[in-house]
N, C-alpha and C positions, 0 to 999 in steps of 0.2 A: 458426550458423542455418541449420537444413536446408530447403531450398527446393525447390519442384516446378516443372516446366514447362508442365504441362498445369492447364486450368482447376479450381480448387480440390483436388479429389481423384481425380480421374479415374485417378491413376498407383497408386492403392490398391484399386481396384475389385478386381483378381483375386486380392489374399489376402482379400477380403471373401466373395468366391465359395468360397474354400478352408475359410473359417470356418462358413459356412451349410452346407456339407456336415459338416464335424465335428460340429455340432449336431444334424444328421439321424441320426449312428450313435448318439451318446450323450444319449438323452433325461433323462439326468441330469444334464447340465450347466446352470448357471444360465442363465435367460434373458438376452438382451443387452439394451442400452436401445433398440434399434430395436424390439423386443418389448414394451414400458414401455405401460401402457395409455394414457399420455399422450404418447406419441412421436408419434403420428400426426397428432393435432392441432398438434402443433409443428412437424413437417414441412411441414403443409400451409400454417402461416402464414408459415415460411420461404419456400416456393415461391413465394408471392405478392410475396417481396421480390426474385425474382430467382435464386432457388436452386434446380438441380435435384433433384429427391425422390432419385432413387437414389443420387446422391452424398451426400446426407444421411444415408441410410440407411446407407451402407457405412461411415462413421464411427462413427456409433451403434450400429452391430452390434460395433464393435471397442472402444467403451467398456465399461469394467466399475466395477461399484460397489465403491467402497473403505470398509470398516467404519471404519478407522484416522481416515478424513476425518471422519464422522460422531461419532466418540469426541472428536476433537480441538476439534471448532467449539463442542460442548456445554459445554467447559470452557477460556474463552478466557481468559489470563494476567490480561489487563486486569480480569477481575470477581471474580478470586479471590486474587490477591495484593495486600497492602500496598505502599506507596511504597517502602517500604525493600527489599521483596523484589524487587519489579521493578526498583528500580536497580542491586541487585546483579546482575543477569543483563547489563547493559548498560555501566554505567560500571567498567569494569575495565581496568587500565592497559595489558592486551595489545590492546584495541580501540581505546584512546587512541592508542597508538604505530603501529598499522597505519592510523589515520587520518591521522598526520600523514605516513606514508609515500604513502598513497593521495594527499594533497594536493601534496606533493612531485611524485610520477610524473605528476599530472594539473594541475599548476599552471596552463598556459596555457589549457585548456578551464575551468577553475574562474573564472579572473579574467576571461574573457570572458562567463562567464554572469551573475557578479556584475554586470559592467558592463551588459549586455543587459536583464538582468532585474530588476535591484537586490535580489537576494537575495545575503546575504553567502555566500561560499564556506564558511564553517564549518558552516553550517547544510544546505548541499547536502552536504558530507561526512557529516554527522552522522546524515542521514536514511539514506543508503548504508548507514552504519555499523551503523545499528540494524536496518533491514531486510533486511540480507544479509551483516554482517559484511564489508563492501566486494566483494562478490560471490562470497565462499567457501560461502556458504548459500542457494542462490538456490531452493530447494524440490526435493522429490524425486519428486512426483505428476506425473503428466500431466495438463496443465492440462484436456484433453477430460474426463479420468475425474472430475475433481474437479468440473466444473462440471455435468456430468449427475447425479453422486451426489446432489449438493445441488440441483440444479434439480428433479430428478424424486423423490428419496427424503428431502428436508428440509423437510417442510411448513412448519416455522416461518418460513423464509426461501424457499420454494420458487420465488416470483414473482421475487424480485429475483436469485436465481442462474440461472434458466433467461433472464431478461432478458439476465444475462451471456453466457451461452452462446451467444445470439442475436447479440450484440456479437462473441463471438470468431469465430463464422463470418464475420462482415463483415470483421472484422480480418484473418482468414487470407486470404480472398479478396482483399481489397487491397493486401495484402503479400507476395501468392504465397507463402504459408507452407503446408506441410502442418501440417494441424491435429492429426495424430498427433503428430507431431515433439516440440511444446514441453512443457517442465516447469514446475513452479511450485510454490507454497505450497497446503498443503490447501485454500486459498480461491480457487485459480486465479490468483493474482498471481504476476507474471513479471517477470525481469529483475532488474538490479542495484537498481533502485529499487522493485520489486514494484509494478506496476502491474497493475490488472485491467483486462479487454478494454475497457471503455467509457472508461477512466482513459488507455489506449494510444491510443484513437482520439480521443480530444479533445485530448489534451496532451502525447503523446509527438511529439518534433521530429528532424528530419535535422539534427543539430547540426554535425555536419563534412562536410556539402555532399557527400556520395558518391551520394545519391539514394536513401537506405534509411533508415528510422528504426529503429534496431536497438538495442533496448535490454538485449539479452542478452548480447552480447559486445562490443560497442561503448561503451568507458567514457564518452567524447565524447558520443556520444547520450544517455546514461543521465543524465549530469550536466546538459545542456541541457534536458532533459524533466523532472527534477526541479525545475529552476529555473524551466519554464515553468508548472509546475503549482501552483507557490507564488504567481507573479506573478499566474496568472488566477486566483486564489482571494484575491486581494487584498492580498496582501503590500506592506507600507508600508516603503519603503527608509528605513533608519535609524532605522527605530522599535524601541522597547523592546520585549521579549517577556515578562519577568515583573518583579515588584517585590516588595520586601520589604514588609511592613506593619505598621502601629502602629494598635493597637487604644486609644481613648480611653476605652472603659468595657468593659462586659460587653457581648458579642456574641451576637446570638440565633443559636442552632445551624443553623435554617434557612437562615441566610445561606452558610454553607458548601458547597461544591461541588454549588451548585443549577444545574446543568446546565453546558454546555460553552459556550454563545453569550453573552456579556456582555448583560445587562439593563438595568444602571446605569452611569453613566460615574462619573469618579474624584469628579466634585463632589459627585451624589449620595451615594457611599461617604462623604464626608468629612461628610455632613450627619447621617451615622449614627454618626460618631466614629471611622470607617474610612479611616485616610490611607494612601497611599503613603509607603515610607522614602527615594523620592528625588524630584527636581524634575520633575514629567511636568506635560502640559497637560491642564488640568482637564476638559475636553470628551472625554477619552479612555475609550472605553468598557473596563469592566474586571469580573472575573468574581473572586468571592473564595475561594481553596481553602484546604483544610486536608489536609496530608498526613501520614501514619503511617509512621513509623520504630521499630522497636523499642519500641514502646509511647508513643513520644513524637511530639509533634505540631509541625508546621511549617505556618504561615500565609503566606501568598503571595497577590498579585494579579496574575491571568492576563491582560494585555492583549490587544489588538486580534491581534498576529503569534503571538501564543500560540495565539489560535482558530484562525489560520490554519494551524498545525500541526496541530491536533486534525481539520481536514478531509482529512489523510493517512491519519490514524487517529482514528476518533471515540473517544478516551480523554485526560485528563489524563494519566495515567502515563505514557504515551507519548509525550507531549509534552513533559513534564518531561525525560524520557531524552533526548528528542533535543534539547533545550535544553543539559542538563548535559554532553551528550558534547561538542557544538559547542563549549562555553567551556573544555573540558578539551583537545582537540585545537586551539584556538586557542591556548592559552596555551603549549602545546608546540611547536606549529609555528614560533612568534616566538621560541624560543630559538635560538642558534647553532648549527650541526651540526657534531659532533665528525668 
């Protein structure tokens, strides 16, 4: 992780001056984000929160609009793929095997995280496996480019991403990081567990005690941070995640995939003729899901911990991928090593 010694971005002001000179020479060069019509109100707002306006401009002057980001966010996989298509991306033997290796290499940190936060090691491994293939794919975009592109040029969610840009500046200041140095996903998510800036500020932890919260290169901090995220969102220790379902009669189509947050308990579902295929507490909340694979449908009940997984990514397909990968990795990890 690249760090700067001076306050926020003073070390990059010189290069910003050179950039301004270049813009003066070539009028055809696209305007930078410091010249965006909504940049000045943003800068003034941040100045009220303790930031120097010239330092903010220095960063925004070097942030660039990324058309590929705007294309990517308009076609998220969770909204255009069936469960079978989505599953094929993540439930592969290679990803399972690498999950087992990751678990063996980080067994102490994973065991400690499970004990401290109550989150099973396999789910921590699976989150990191789905998010970044255990650190192999952590994103190619500069975070500042992603957040300015979406914050200023994606009206549909500009308020959210501009809020994340604010969080990013605060994060960089607090952690003494050059805001131009970090790379992440097209949505500005970072590190092994792909935390957006607000998630980093709220849930990232210094799990190895070295005085830094480093989710970019420190696997121990990344493991502790994922576990803390789940715990803070209400993960129930030893709680089930999904259950098979038995339909006692004809089920109303509107019952399936009706939001992510459970609205009914298992007792409520039982009154409708929908029963869990395993013994569970009747007062446990659950949502009824129907997932498609090659034209065939699978019905499941998503329980409280399933909902917690969707707090990481608001998609039932994502949560199912995490769950299935966790179980596959756990099964392989339990086998004797050759």
